[in-house]
C-alpha positions as CSV (number, residue, x, y, z in Angstrom):
1,X,0.0,0.0,0.0
2,X,2.8,2.4,0.7
3,X,4.3,1.8,-2.7
4,X,1.1,2.9,-4.4
5,X,1.0,6.1,-2.3
6,X,4.7,6.8,-3.2
7,X,4.0,6.3,-6.9
8,X,1.0,8.6,-6.6
9,X,3.0,11.3,-4.9
10,X,5.8,11.0,-7.5
11,X,3.3,11.3,-10.3
12,X,1.8,14.4,-8.7
13,X,5.3,15.9,-8.5
14,X,5.7,15.1,-12.2
15,X,2.5,16.9,-13.1
16,X,3.4,19.9,-11.0
17,X,6.9,20.2,-12.5
18,X,5.5,19.9,-16.0
19,X,3.1,22.7,-15.5
20,X,5.6,24.9,-13.6
21,X,7.7,25.0,-16.8
22,X,5.1,27.3,-18.3
23,X,5.1,29.6,-15.3
24,X,8.8,30.6,-15.2
25,X,10.4,32.8,-17.8
26,X,14.0,32.3,-16.6
27,X,15.6,29.5,-18.7
28,X,17.9,28.4,-15.9
29,X,14.9,27.7,-13.6
30,X,13.3,25.7,-16.4
31,X,16.5,23.6,-16.8
32,X,16.6,23.0,-13.1
33,X,12.9,21.9,-13.2
34,X,13.8,19.6,-16.1
35,X,16.6,18.0,-14.0
36,X,14.2,17.4,-11.1
37,X,11.6,16.0,-13.6
38,X,14.3,13.5,-14.8
39,X,15.2,12.6,-11.3
40,X,11.6,11.9,-10.3
41,X,11.1,9.9,-13.4
42,X,14.1,7.7,-12.6
43,X,12.6,7.1,-9.1
44,X,9.3,6.1,-10.7
45,X,11.1,3.6,-13.0
46,X,12.9,2.2,-9.9
47,X,9.6,1.8,-8.1
48,X,8.2,0.0,-11.0
49,X,11.0,-2.6,-10.8
50,X,12.8,-1.4,-13.9
51,X,16.3,-0.5,-12.8
52,X,17.7,-0.5,-16.3
53,X,15.3,2.3,-17.4
54,X,16.0,4.1,-14.1
55,X,19.7,4.1,-14.7
56,X,19.3,5.2,-18.3
57,X,16.9,8.0,-17.3
58,X,19.2,9.2,-14.6
59,X,22.2,9.2,-17.0
60,X,20.4,10.9,-19.8
61,X,18.8,13.4,-17.5
62,X,22.2,14.4,-16.0
63,X,23.8,14.7,-19.4
64,X,21.0,16.7,-20.8
65,X,20.8,19.0,-17.8
66,X,24.6,19.7,-17.9
67,X,24.3,20.4,-21.6
68,X,21.3,22.7,-21.2
69,X,23.0,24.6,-18.4
70,X,26.0,25.1,-20.6
71,X,23.8,26.4,-23.4
72,X,21.8,28.7,-21.1
73,X,25.0,30.3,-19.8
74,X,26.2,30.9,-23.3
75,X,22.9,32.2,-24.7
76,X,21.5,34.1,-21.7
77,X,18.9,33.4,-19.0
78,X,16.0,35.4,-20.4
79,X,14.5,34.8,-23.9
80,X,14.4,37.8,-26.1
């Protein structure tokens, strides 16, 4: 029963993080939210007994977050 509640809580966090991307205008905040989204998604894969997908999601999420932070620092934090 606690696993179902944990999955439900993680899914709520995913939904909130998805909609919060539309609220913020600062690109660095959006990248940070994307990193959190990826981390929560890897936790969900782990809870669903799929560790291979969890590790892949974590690795790709970290790589993409670092890449996007690099791009945001080069381009600027506010869109024009």
